[in-house]
C-alpha positions as CSV (number, residue, x, y, z in Angstrom):
1,M,2.5,7.3,35.1
2,T,2.0,10.4,32.6
3,S,-1.4,11.2,30.9
4,H,-2.2,12.8,27.7
5,K,-5.4,14.5,26.9
6,V,-6.9,15.0,23.5
7,S,-9.9,16.9,22.8
8,A,-12.7,16.3,20.4
9,A,-11.9,19.4,18.7
10,D,-8.2,18.2,18.2
11,S,-9.4,14.7,17.3
12,R,-12.0,15.7,14.6
13,F,-11.1,15.5,11.0
14,P,-12.0,17.8,8.3
15,D,-15.5,17.2,6.8
16,E,-13.9,16.6,3.3
17,F,-11.6,14.0,4.7
18,V,-12.5,10.5,3.1
19,W,-12.5,7.3,5.3
20,G,-12.0,4.0,3.5
21,A,-10.4,0.6,3.6
22,A,-8.3,-1.4,1.0
23,T,-7.5,-4.8,-0.5
24,A,-5.7,-6.2,-3.4
25,S,-6.9,-8.5,-6.2
26,Y,-4.8,-11.6,-5.7
27,Q,-5.1,-11.4,-2.0
28,V,-8.9,-11.6,-2.0
29,E,-10.6,-12.5,-5.2
30,G,-9.9,-16.0,-5.7
31,A,-11.5,-17.5,-8.9
32,A,-8.0,-17.9,-10.1
33,Y,-9.0,-20.3,-12.9
34,E,-12.6,-19.0,-13.6
35,D,-14.3,-17.1,-16.5
36,G,-11.1,-16.7,-18.8
37,R,-8.6,-15.3,-16.3
38,G,-4.9,-16.0,-17.2
39,E,-2.3,-17.0,-14.7
40,S,-0.2,-14.3,-12.9
41,V,3.3,-14.7,-11.6
42,W,1.6,-15.4,-8.1
43,D,-0.3,-18.2,-9.2
44,V,3.0,-19.8,-10.6
45,F,5.2,-19.0,-7.5
46,C,2.7,-20.4,-5.2
47,R,3.3,-23.8,-6.8
48,R,6.9,-23.5,-6.1
49,P,7.7,-25.9,-3.0
50,G,8.6,-23.8,0.0
51,A,7.9,-20.5,-1.5
52,V,4.7,-19.8,0.6
53,F,4.0,-20.6,4.1
54,E,2.4,-24.1,4.2
55,G,1.7,-24.0,0.5
56,H,-0.9,-21.6,0.4
57,S,-2.0,-19.8,-2.5
58,G,-4.5,-17.1,-3.6
59,A,-6.5,-19.5,-5.8
60,I,-9.6,-19.1,-3.5
61,A,-8.5,-16.6,-0.9
62,C,-11.6,-14.7,0.2
63,D,-13.8,-15.8,-2.7
64,H,-14.4,-12.0,-3.1
65,Y,-15.1,-12.7,-7.0
66,H,-18.3,-14.4,-5.9
67,R,-19.1,-12.7,-2.6
68,Y,-18.4,-9.2,-3.5
69,R,-22.0,-8.3,-3.0
70,E,-21.8,-9.7,0.7
71,D,-18.4,-7.7,1.1
72,I,-20.1,-4.4,-0.4
73,A,-22.8,-4.8,2.2
74,L,-20.2,-5.1,5.0
75,M,-18.4,-1.8,3.6
76,R,-21.8,-0.1,3.6
77,E,-22.4,-1.2,7.3
78,L,-18.9,0.1,8.3
79,G,-19.7,3.5,6.8
80,L,-17.0,3.4,4.3
81,Q,-16.8,6.5,1.9
82,S,-14.2,4.9,-0.4
83,Y,-12.9,1.5,-1.2
84,R,-9.4,1.0,-2.7
85,F,-9.3,-2.4,-4.8
86,S,-6.8,-3.5,-7.5
87,V,-7.6,-4.9,-10.8
88,S,-6.3,-8.4,-11.7
89,W,-4.3,-7.6,-14.9
90,S,-4.5,-11.2,-16.1
91,R,-8.3,-11.3,-15.4
92,V,-8.9,-8.7,-18.1
93,L,-5.9,-9.3,-20.4
94,P,-5.3,-13.1,-19.8
95,E,-1.8,-12.7,-21.5
96,G,-1.1,-9.2,-20.3
97,R,-1.6,-7.9,-23.8
98,G,-3.7,-8.8,-26.8
99,A,-7.1,-10.3,-26.4
100,V,-9.3,-8.7,-23.8
101,N,-11.6,-11.0,-21.5
102,E,-14.9,-9.4,-21.4
103,K,-16.0,-11.7,-18.6
104,G,-13.1,-10.1,-16.5
105,L,-14.2,-6.5,-17.2
106,A,-17.7,-7.5,-16.4
107,F,-16.7,-8.5,-12.9
108,Y,-15.3,-5.1,-12.2
109,D,-18.3,-3.4,-13.9
110,R,-20.4,-5.1,-11.3
111,L,-18.1,-4.3,-8.4
112,V,-17.9,-0.6,-9.3
113,D,-21.6,-0.2,-9.9
114,G,-22.3,-2.0,-6.5
115,L,-20.0,0.4,-4.8
116,L,-21.6,3.3,-6.3
117,E,-25.0,2.1,-5.3
118,A,-23.9,1.8,-1.8
119,G,-22.5,5.3,-1.7
120,I,-18.9,4.3,-1.6
121,Q,-16.3,5.8,-4.1
122,P,-14.2,3.2,-6.0
123,F,-10.5,3.8,-5.8
124,C,-8.6,1.8,-8.3
125,T,-5.1,0.4,-8.3
126,L,-3.9,-0.9,-11.7
127,F,-1.1,-3.0,-10.3
128,H,-0.7,-4.6,-7.1
129,W,2.0,-7.0,-7.8
130,D,0.2,-9.7,-9.9
131,L,1.8,-9.5,-13.2
132,P,0.4,-11.7,-16.0
133,Q,2.6,-14.8,-16.4
134,G,2.4,-14.2,-20.1
135,L,4.4,-10.9,-19.7
136,Q,6.7,-12.4,-17.5
137,R,7.8,-15.0,-20.0
138,A,8.4,-12.1,-22.2
139,G,10.9,-10.6,-19.5
140,G,8.5,-8.8,-17.2
141,F,10.0,-5.7,-15.8
142,A,13.4,-6.5,-17.4
143,N,11.8,-6.0,-20.7
144,R,11.5,-2.2,-21.7
145,D,8.5,-2.9,-23.6
146,I,6.6,-3.4,-20.2
147,A,6.1,0.5,-20.2
148,E,4.1,0.2,-23.5
149,W,2.1,-2.9,-22.2
150,F,1.2,-1.1,-18.8
151,A,0.1,1.9,-20.6
152,D,-2.2,-0.1,-23.1
153,Y,-3.7,-1.8,-19.9
154,A,-4.2,1.5,-18.3
155,Y,-6.0,3.0,-21.2
156,L,-8.2,-0.1,-21.4
157,L,-9.2,0.3,-17.7
158,G,-9.5,4.1,-18.0
159,N,-11.7,4.0,-21.1
160,R,-14.0,1.3,-19.6
161,F,-14.3,2.6,-16.0
162,G,-13.2,6.3,-16.1
163,D,-16.7,7.5,-16.1
164,R,-17.2,6.1,-12.8
165,I,-13.8,5.8,-11.0
166,K,-12.3,9.0,-10.2
167,H,-9.2,8.1,-8.1
168,W,-6.6,5.8,-9.6
169,V,-3.2,4.6,-8.4
170,T,-0.6,3.3,-11.2
171,Q,1.3,1.1,-9.1
172,N,1.5,-0.3,-5.5
173,E,4.8,-0.4,-3.7
174,P,7.6,-0.9,-6.3
175,Q,10.0,-1.6,-3.7
176,C,8.2,-4.8,-3.0
177,Y,7.4,-6.2,-6.4
178,I,11.0,-5.3,-7.7
179,G,13.2,-5.7,-4.5
180,F,11.4,-8.7,-3.4
181,G,10.2,-10.2,-6.7
182,V,13.5,-9.8,-8.8
183,G,16.2,-8.9,-6.3
184,S,15.9,-11.1,-3.2
185,G,13.7,-13.5,-4.8
186,I,11.4,-14.0,-1.9
187,H,8.2,-12.8,-3.7
188,A,6.9,-13.7,-7.3
189,P,8.4,-14.3,-9.8
190,G,11.2,-15.4,-7.4
191,L,14.1,-14.2,-9.5
192,K,17.6,-13.1,-8.1
193,L,19.0,-10.9,-10.9
194,D,22.1,-9.0,-10.8
195,L,22.1,-5.4,-9.4
196,C,22.4,-3.8,-12.6
197,D,19.6,-5.9,-13.9
198,V,17.3,-5.1,-10.9
199,L,18.1,-1.3,-11.3
200,A,16.9,-1.7,-15.1
201,A,13.7,-3.5,-14.0
202,A,13.2,-0.5,-11.4
203,H,13.7,2.1,-14.1
204,N,11.4,0.2,-16.4
205,S,8.7,0.1,-13.6
206,M,9.0,3.9,-13.2
207,R,8.7,4.3,-17.0
208,A,5.6,2.1,-17.1
209,H,4.1,4.2,-14.2
210,G,4.6,7.4,-16.2
211,K,3.1,6.1,-19.3
212,A,0.2,4.8,-17.4
213,V,-0.4,8.4,-16.0
214,L,-0.6,9.6,-19.6
215,A,-3.0,6.9,-20.7
216,L,-5.2,7.6,-17.8
217,R,-5.2,11.2,-18.6
218,A,-6.3,10.6,-22.0
219,S,-8.9,7.7,-21.2
220,A,-10.3,8.7,-17.7
221,R,-11.2,12.5,-18.1
222,G,-10.9,14.3,-14.8
223,A,-9.3,11.4,-12.9
224,K,-6.9,12.0,-10.0
225,V,-4.0,9.9,-10.5
226,G,-1.4,8.9,-7.9
227,Y,1.5,6.5,-7.0
228,V,1.9,4.3,-3.7
229,L,5.1,3.8,-2.0
230,A,5.9,1.2,0.6
231,T,7.3,4.1,3.0
232,Q,10.6,3.4,4.8
233,L,10.3,6.0,7.5
234,C,12.4,7.2,10.3
235,R,11.5,9.0,13.6
236,P,13.7,11.1,15.9
237,A,14.8,9.4,19.0
238,T,14.3,12.9,21.0
239,D,12.6,16.1,20.3
240,S,15.9,17.8,19.6
241,A,16.4,19.7,16.2
242,Q,19.4,17.6,15.6
243,D,17.5,14.5,16.0
244,L,14.6,15.7,13.9
245,E,17.0,16.7,11.1
246,A,18.6,13.3,11.3
247,A,15.4,11.5,11.0
248,R,14.4,13.6,7.9
249,A,17.7,12.9,6.2
250,A,17.6,9.1,6.8
251,T,14.1,9.0,5.5
252,F,15.4,10.0,2.2
253,R,18.8,8.5,1.9
254,V,19.9,5.8,-0.3
255,A,22.2,3.8,2.1
256,D,22.4,0.3,0.6
257,T,21.4,-1.7,-2.3
258,T,18.3,-3.5,-0.7
259,F,16.2,-1.0,-2.3
260,W,14.4,-0.3,1.0
261,N,14.4,3.4,0.6
262,N,11.9,6.3,-0.5
263,S,13.9,8.7,-2.8
264,W,15.1,6.1,-5.4
265,W,11.5,5.6,-6.3
266,T,9.8,8.9,-5.7
267,D,12.4,11.5,-6.8
268,P,12.5,10.3,-10.3
269,V,8.6,10.3,-10.8
270,V,8.0,13.6,-8.9
271,L,11.4,15.5,-9.3
272,G,12.6,14.1,-12.4
273,E,15.9,13.0,-11.1
274,Y,17.6,10.2,-9.3
275,P,19.0,11.1,-6.0
276,E,22.6,11.8,-5.9
277,D,23.6,9.3,-3.2
278,G,21.9,6.6,-4.9
279,L,23.8,7.2,-8.2
280,K,26.9,7.2,-6.2
281,L,26.4,4.1,-4.5
282,F,25.2,2.2,-7.6
283,G,28.1,3.6,-9.5
284,S,29.0,1.5,-12.7
285,E,26.0,-0.8,-11.9
286,M,23.4,1.8,-13.0
287,P,22.2,0.9,-16.4
288,R,22.2,3.6,-19.3
289,F,19.2,4.6,-20.7
290,P,18.1,7.4,-23.2
291,S,17.5,10.9,-21.8
292,S,13.9,10.6,-23.6
293,D,13.0,8.3,-20.8
294,W,12.4,11.3,-18.5
295,N,9.7,12.3,-20.7
296,D,8.0,9.2,-19.9
297,L,8.7,8.7,-16.3
298,K,8.1,12.2,-14.8
299,Q,4.4,12.9,-15.0
300,P,2.4,15.4,-12.9
301,L,0.6,13.8,-10.1
302,D,-2.5,14.6,-8.1
303,F,-1.5,12.7,-4.9
304,L,1.1,10.4,-3.4
305,G,-0.2,7.4,-1.7
306,L,1.7,6.5,1.4
307,N,1.5,3.1,3.1
308,V,2.5,3.5,6.8
309,Y,3.1,0.7,9.1
310,R,6.3,1.5,11.0
311,A,9.4,3.7,11.3
312,E,13.1,3.2,12.4
313,T,14.5,5.3,15.3
314,V,17.3,7.8,14.4
315,R,19.6,10.1,16.3
316,A,22.2,12.5,15.1
317,T,25.8,11.7,15.5
318,D,29.0,13.4,14.2
319,N,29.0,10.7,11.6
320,G,25.4,11.3,10.3
321,P,22.2,9.6,11.2
322,E,22.4,6.7,13.5
323,Q,19.7,3.9,13.5
324,L,19.0,2.7,16.9
325,P,18.1,-1.1,17.5
326,V,14.6,-2.0,18.6
327,P,15.2,-2.9,22.2
328,P,14.5,-6.4,23.7
329,G,10.7,-6.9,24.6
330,Y,9.5,-3.8,22.6
331,P,6.1,-4.1,21.3
332,R,5.5,-5.8,18.0
333,S,2.7,-6.8,15.7
334,G,2.0,-10.4,14.4
335,V,4.8,-9.7,11.7
336,D,8.3,-9.3,13.0
337,W,9.1,-6.5,10.8
338,Q,6.5,-4.3,12.4
339,P,7.4,-2.7,16.1
340,I,4.6,-0.4,17.2
341,T,5.7,3.1,16.4
342,P,2.6,5.3,16.0
343,D,4.5,8.5,15.3
344,A,5.4,7.1,11.8
345,M,2.1,8.4,11.0
346,Y,3.3,11.9,12.0
347,Y,6.8,12.0,10.7
348,G,6.2,10.2,7.4
349,P,3.6,12.4,5.9
350,R,5.3,15.3,7.3
351,F,8.6,14.5,5.7
352,F,6.9,13.5,2.5
353,H,5.1,16.7,2.5
354,E,8.2,18.9,3.0
355,R,10.1,17.2,0.2
356,Y,7.4,16.7,-2.4
357,G,4.6,19.1,-1.6
358,L,2.0,16.9,-2.9
359,P,-1.5,16.0,-1.4
360,Q,-1.4,12.7,0.3
361,W,-3.7,9.6,1.0
362,I,-2.7,7.2,3.5
363,T,-3.5,4.2,1.1
364,E,-2.5,1.5,3.6
365,S,-2.3,1.3,7.4
366,G,-2.7,-1.7,9.8
367,L,-1.7,-4.5,12.1
368,S,-1.5,-8.0,11.9
369,T,-2.6,-10.0,14.9
370,R,-3.2,-13.6,15.6
371,D,-7.0,-13.3,15.6
372,Q,-9.6,-16.2,16.4
373,V,-13.1,-16.5,17.1
374,F,-13.9,-16.4,20.8
375,L,-16.5,-18.6,22.8
376,D,-18.8,-15.7,22.5
377,G,-18.9,-15.8,18.7
378,K,-16.9,-12.4,18.4
379,V,-13.4,-11.6,17.4
380,H,-11.7,-9.3,19.9
381,D,-8.6,-7.5,18.7
382,P,-7.6,-4.7,21.2
383,Q,-4.2,-4.4,20.0
384,R,-5.5,-3.3,16.5
385,I,-8.0,-0.9,17.9
386,D,-5.0,0.6,20.0
387,Y,-2.7,0.6,16.9
388,L,-5.2,2.5,14.7
389,H,-6.1,4.8,17.6
390,R,-2.7,6.0,18.1
391,N,-2.0,6.2,14.4
392,L,-4.9,8.4,13.6
393,L,-4.3,10.8,16.4
394,E,-0.7,11.1,14.9
395,L,-2.1,11.5,11.5
396,R,-4.4,14.3,12.8
397,R,-1.4,15.9,14.4
398,A,0.4,16.1,11.0
399,M,-2.5,17.6,9.4
400,R,-3.0,20.2,12.1
401,D,0.8,21.0,11.2
402,G,-0.1,21.7,7.7
403,V,0.4,18.4,6.0
404,K,-2.5,17.9,3.3
405,V,-3.9,14.3,3.8
406,E,-7.2,13.7,1.6
407,G,-8.1,10.4,3.1
408,Y,-7.2,7.3,5.1
409,L,-7.6,3.7,3.7
410,A,-7.3,1.0,6.5
411,W,-5.4,-2.2,5.6
412,S,-7.4,-4.4,5.4
413,L,-11.0,-4.6,5.0
414,L,-10.7,-8.4,5.0
415,D,-8.2,-11.0,6.2
416,N,-6.5,-12.2,3.2
417,F,-3.7,-14.1,1.5
418,E,-0.5,-12.3,2.9
419,W,1.9,-13.1,0.0
420,A,4.8,-15.4,1.2
421,D,3.3,-15.6,4.7
422,G,0.1,-17.3,3.1
423,Y,-2.7,-17.0,5.5
424,K,-0.7,-16.9,8.8
425,Q,-1.3,-13.2,9.1
426,R,-4.5,-11.4,9.7
427,F,-4.8,-7.8,8.9
428,G,-8.4,-7.5,8.5
429,L,-11.1,-5.6,10.2
430,V,-13.4,-8.5,9.2
431,Y,-12.2,-12.1,10.1
432,V,-12.4,-14.7,7.4
433,D,-13.0,-18.2,8.2
434,Y,-11.3,-19.6,5.0
435,A,-12.9,-23.0,5.3
436,S,-16.5,-21.6,5.3
437,Q,-15.8,-18.3,3.8
438,R,-17.8,-16.8,6.8
439,R,-17.2,-13.2,7.6
440,V,-17.2,-12.0,11.2
441,P,-16.7,-8.2,11.8
442,K,-14.0,-7.7,14.4
443,D,-14.3,-5.5,17.5
444,S,-11.9,-3.0,15.4
445,F,-14.7,-3.0,12.7
446,H,-17.2,-1.6,14.9
447,W,-14.5,0.6,16.6
448,Y,-13.8,2.1,13.1
449,K,-17.3,2.6,12.3
450,R,-17.6,4.9,15.2
451,V,-14.6,6.7,14.2
452,I,-16.0,7.4,10.7
453,A,-19.5,8.4,11.9
454,S,-17.9,10.8,14.4
455,R,-15.3,12.1,11.9
456,G,-12.6,11.2,14.4
457,E,-14.1,12.8,17.5
458,S,-14.5,9.4,19.2
459,L,-10.7,9.2,19.2
460,A,-10.6,12.0,21.8
461,G,-10.0,11.1,25.6
462,E,-7.4,11.0,28.3
463,F,-4.8,8.4,27.8
464,A,-2.5,6.8,30.4
465,V,0.6,7.0,28.1
466,P,1.8,9.4,25.6
467,V,0.7,8.9,22.0
468,T,3.1,11.0,20.3
469,K,6.2,9.2,21.4
470,V,6.7,5.5,21.9
471,T,10.4,5.6,21.7
472,A,12.9,2.8,21.1
473,D,15.8,4.0,23.0
C-alpha cells in the first residue's frame, strides 16, 4: 500500500484565512408561523402529499429562532471565525414586498449582535431558496419584476445590517432553485415549466442578483458582495495534460438542458455574456430580452462562493471529454449523488480561478452520514472527518498553486431539514435530536475545532492512501 506524507508547513493555512460554518434559514430556524412571518414556497410545498420524505417540513426544524443563543455558544466553543446564515425573506417582508415585519428584523438584529459579541463575523445570504409565497403568487422568478422586488429586499437588509455585516451573498445555488424548483418540479414551488420559461426564470434570477449587488453597494457601504454556485465539477481521470484539459473543458460546458452546469449561471454575471455552446443548445427556446438587461445583470463582484461536494471523472477522447461511470462499490456519502472525490476541492477552485480570476470562498462543503447517538452518549462520524480532512488538504494544495481562497465554511453547523429529503440526511457537525432539540457535538465538531485552532497544522501526517487521487476508473 502506498503512503503519502503531508508536513505541518504544507497543511497550515495563512493567518488571514477564515474558518467557519454555514446554515440556511428554512433548514434551521423553525418558528414558521410566529412573530408575523409570512409563508414561503417551502411551507406550501411541504404540505403537498409525497413532495417531502415522510411528510417532513421546516416548520420547527432546529428551532434556531428560539435557540440561537445556544447555537452561538456552540459556534464559540468550536472556534468559528465566521458564520454564514440566510435571512428568511418572508420573515422580514411577509408578502415579499410592501409592509415590513419589524419582529423579523429584530430577530436578525439579535442574531448578528450575538455573533459579534462572540467574536464571530456574520456572513449573510439574502436568498437561500425560500421565496415568499406572496411573490410566487405574482409569478415568482417567471415575473421580470422579481429583479426589483429582490433589489428592494436587498436594500432593506443592507440598510439595517450593513453597519455590522461585511460579507454578503445575493443568492445561493440558482441551479437548484430554478432547475429543481421550476424545471423538474422536485423542489418548491414544484413547477414544471416549458424550457423557454425556465430560461426566462433563470435570466430573471441573474437580473435580480445584479440589482441586489447595486442595492447592497448603496446601502451597506464597504460590503464585500458575492454569488454562490452549486458547482458541477470535473476531475481528470489521469495526470495527463490531455485529461486535465478535458476536465477543464467539461467543467464549463453546457451539454444538456438540465441546467446542471457552471458557465450558464456564472459567465453572464461575471463576464457579461452567455456561453456560446449554451446559446447553440437552447436555440429558439432562448427568450428575447432587452440589451439593457446586461446593465443590471453584470456587476463587479468581490468573490465567488463555491459549494463543493463532488466531481465527475473525465478523460480525453477523439470526440471530446468523456465522463466515466462511478464504479460499482465506489465510496459514497449518505446521499446517492455524492461519491467521495476529495480532489474536487483542488480542481474546482483551480478551474474557477483560471476562468474568472475572482477571489473565492468555499461557502459549503460537507458530507451526509447516517449518524446516531452511541451507547457512550457520543456521536462518532469518522467518515465525515476523513472527508473533511481530505478536502481541506486538497484546498490547501490549490492555494499553494496560486488559487486565492479567503475562507472555508463547513456545511453544516447543525443537522437540519434537507429539503425534499426532510430529516433523513444529516450533514451537521452538531447532532440534533429533533424530538427534544438537544444538541450533541459530533466527533467531527471536536476534530474541526483542532483544525481551526492549529490553522490546519493538525491536518499533517502520513497517510496510508493518496489523498490527491481517489480515481473512479
